[in-house]
Every structure is written in structure tokens, then in C-alpha cells.
N, C-alpha and C positions, 0 to 999 in steps of 0.2 A: 504494500500500500504506500503510495507516494504521499508527500507532505500535504498537498492540497486536499487529497481525498480524506486524509486523517483529520484535517482541520474541519472539513465539512461534516464529517461524522460526529465530531465533538460539538459542533454548533447546531446540529440538527434538532436536538431537544428544545433548545432555546428559540430557534426559528419557529418551531411548532407552537410554542407558548405564545409568541407574538401573533401568529396567524389565528390561533383559536380565540385569544383574547380580543383581537381586532374584530373578528366576526361577531363576537358577543356585543361589543360596544357599538357596532353599527346598527344595532336594533333600537337604540335610543334616539329615534328620529324626531319624536315630538319635542324632546328636550333640546335637540339641535335646532329645531325650528323656532322655539322660544328664544334660544340664545341668539339666533340670527336676527330676530326682530329687535332685541335689545341692542345688539351691536350696531345694527343699521341706524337706530335712533341716535346713539352716541356718535356714530360716524358723521351724521348730518350736523349734529350740534357742533362738533369739533371743526367742521368745515366752515360753519358760520363764524366761529370765533376767529379762525385764521384769516378769513376774508376781511374781517374788521382789522385784524392786526396788520396785514399787508397793506390795506388801504391807508392806514395811518402811519406807516413806517417812514421815518425821515431819512433813512440811509438804506442802501441795498442790503437785505438780509443775506446770511450765508447760504441759504437754500432758496431756490425758486419756488413759486407757489405750486407748480406742477410736481416738483419733487416732494413737497409736503403732502400733496394729494396721494401720492404713492404710499407715503408713511401712514396716512390715515386709513385708506381703504385696505391695503394689504395688512396693515396692523390689525384692523378689525377682523379680517378674514382669517388671520392666523393667531387670533387671541388665545384659543385653547391650547396652543403650543407652548405658551409661556409657563415657566415653572412656578406658579403662584398657589398651587394647592396640592394636596396629597390624594392618593388613591384610597377611597373610603374603605375598600375591602382589606387592603393591607393594614390600614390603621385599625380596623376592627379585629383582625387576626392578632395584632400585637396587644391590643387592649384586653382581649378576652383570653389570651393564652394560646390561641390557635397557631401562633408562630412555632410552637413546639412541633406541630405536624409538618410545618414547612422545613424545619431542620432535619426531618427524617427522610425527605425526598433525596433520591440519588442524583441531585443536581447541586451545583454551587448556588448558595442562597443569594448572593449578590447578583449573579447572572440571571437567576430565575426572576428576581424582583425587577431587574433592569429590563428584561424582556417584556414583562408585564407593563412596565412604565412606558416603554416605547409605544405599545399599543394604546395605553391610556392617554398619551399625548397626541398620537397621530389620528386615531379614529374620530374623535369629536371634531378635530380640525378639518378632516376631509368632509364630514357631513355639512359643515358650515361654509367651506371654501367655495363650492360651486354656486350656491345661491348668492353669496356676497359678490363674487366676480361677475355673475350675470347681471346683477343690479347695477354695480358700479361701472362696469365696462360697456354693457349693452343697453340697459334700460334708461339710464340718465340721459344719454344723447338723444334717445327717441322722444323724450318729453321736453327737449330744449334746454337741458342743463349739461351740455357737453363740457362747459368750463369747470364743472364739479366732478366730472367723470374720471375714472382711473386712466391715467395716460398709458401709452404704449411703452414697452421697455426701451431702454436707451439704444439697444441694438440686439442682433441675434446672439452675439457673444455674451453680452450682458445678461440676456435671458438664460443662456446655458449656465453661466457662472452663478446666477441667482438660484437655479435649481440645485447646483452642487452645494452652495452655501446653505440652502434650506435643509439639505440632508445633514450637514454638519450642525445646524441649529437643532434638529431633532435629537441628535446624539448628546449635544451639550445640555439642552433643556431636560432631557431624561436623567443625565448625570446629576444635575442640580436637584431635581426632584428626589433622586435616590438619597441625597444627604438629608432631605426632609423626612423621608421614610425611616432611615436608620436612626435619626435623632428621636423618633417616637419611642425607641427602646428606653429612653431616659425620662419620658413624660407620661402623664396619666392619660392625656388625650391629645389629639392633633389640633385642637381649636386654636392654640396659640399661633401655629404656623398659618392656619387658614385665615387668621385675622391680620397677621403681620406682613406676610409676603405680598398680598395684593396691593399694599402701599409702597413696597420697596421695588418690586420687579418692574412694574410699568414705568416708574420714574427712571431707573437706571438702565432699562432697555431702550428707552426713548419713545415709548408709546404715549406717555402723557404729554411730553414736549420733545420734539426731535432733538437729539443730542447736539447737533451743530448749532442750535439756537441758544444753548446755555452760554454763560459768560466764558471768556477766554481762559480765566484763571482755573476753571474747572475741567478744561478739555483734556489735560494730561491724565487726570484721574479717571475721567469718563472713558478715555480710549483704552486704558489697560485693565479695567474691571471686567469680570466675565459676563455680566448680564448684557453687555453691549452685543455680544454674539448671538443672543436669542431674538433680536429684532433689528437693531440698528444696521448691522452689517448686511444681511440679505436685502433689506429694503433699499438701502443706499446703492447697492450693486445694481438692483433692478432699475432704479431711476437714473443711474449714471453719475450720481454724486461721488461714488467711489468708482474710479475709472477701471476699465477691464484689465489694464496693465497692473493695477494695484490689488485687484480682487484676490489673486492667488495667495498673497501674503495674509490677507484678512481671513481667508478660509483656513489657512494653516494655523493662524492664531486661534480660531474657533476650536480646531482639533486639539491644539496644545492645551487649552483650558479644559477641554473634555478629558484628556488623559490625566491632567493634574487632579481634577475633581473626582474621577473614577478611582485613582490611587488613594486619595484621601478617604473616599467612601469605603474602600476595602479595609483600610486601616481602622476606620471608625466602627465598621461592622465587626471586625475581630475583637475589638475592645468591648463592644456591646454584648457579643455572645458569651464572653467570659463572665460578665456580671449579670446575665439574664437569669431572672428567677420567675418561674411560672407557678402561680398558686392554684390550688384546687386539685381535683383528682378524678 
């Protein structure tokens, strides 16, 4: 057996977990439709705010209005991809002691949870992506609001690099979510994360305000922090604000943060398993 075949054999159980969990989550279409309606409302509100902002600007902003529209519409379409909450089933298993059964599986616990998290992040995103793109890219021009519509990508290469960056975003967002899952081993419930992360992630990822619009003295910090990779990088690649010639490094930076956070997550899980106590019988 060659090395590639051996690798695929080891990955097969985790790929199966992703596929099965993905299919299960695709059944929640009503929740996705409700989420689409909410995100559509906030997308339109944000556009109105930025229309007023750009109309009153006294100097040229660091991003064009068209590039901000990309931020808004794609940001809303990909909102479920952001690592702002935890998988409720994993949280329940930890809180009730069901994690003991997870430890008995003939699979690496981190890999098993990471596979579940990939499906947890990607399936709801896919359900909302199509309707949001259809509205922002096709419907708005039909009703005479083409100036509010999602612009075309900066070019064919930018679109290809955007798709590659989006794949790296999924890996990075799942790695960050894994830290939240593992940290539940030290907490009574996951409510703290579910309340804290929705305030942190949208700001540092750029979905509240595009990161280039922040003050200059914050740009160095914003550039090197990991949450930038879950929204700012792919959206700016699509719009051309990050040139195609620079996109390769940005994607590598996303993957580097993913590797660092996965390594930290493995270390954290090892510590958590040593101190884990399951009560009951």
C-alpha cells in the first residue's frame, strides 16, 4: 500500500463523519430560511448606513462602495461560517457525560469532533448561500436597485482564489470552533461562549465594519489576528481589494493560523482529558 492510499484509508472514517453529519444538517431548511430572512434584513440596513457614510465622506475612503457591497452581501451569505457558536450536540455530550462514549470510539477524538465541526459550519452556510446570492446578485437589479447589488468578482483569477480562500476559511473557522468545544470541558455550560463570541468575531473578522475602514493605528493588529481569515481575506480577494498577486500569501496565512490553532487545540484536549471527571453511572 502506497502512502497516498494509506492516508486515504486513515481519513476515510472522518470523511464519512463529515458526509453523514452534513446530510443531517441539510434537513434544517426552515431554520435556514428564517436565518436568510434575518440576514437579508440586516444586509439592507447595513447598506443604508454605508450609503449615508459614503455620501458624507470628506476624503476618499480606503475601500470603494462596490467593495463594501461585496463585504456586506457575501458576509451575510457566509455568516454561518463564522466561529461564533458551538455545536449544541457536542456541548450536550460534555455537559451530560456522554463524552465518555465519545472517548470509546476507535477514532481520534479531536479528528472526530473536527469532522463534525466542518459539517456544522458548512451545511447551514450552503443552505443560506444560494438564496442570498440570488437576491443580491439577480433580484436587486431586476427591481432597479443595481447600485445595491452584489458586484461581479474582480476577475476570473480573483474568483478562483476566492474559492480557495473560502476553503481555507472553513478549515480555520472549524479550528477556532474546536477551541470553543474543548474549552467546554472546563465549564458547566456553553452559554458563556454563545454570548461572548458573537460580539468578538464579527468585529475582528470585519463583518461589523470592514477592517480597512478602522483607524491606521489598529491595522497592524487587525492584519495579524486570526479572525481576519474567516471573513476579511476571502471577501477582499473577491472584490479585488486584495490583488490576485497578493492572495497566495493571504491564503497561506489562513492555513498557518489553522495549523497553529489545531496544534493548540490538540494540546488543550490532552490536558482536558487528563482532568475529565464524568459523574453518574
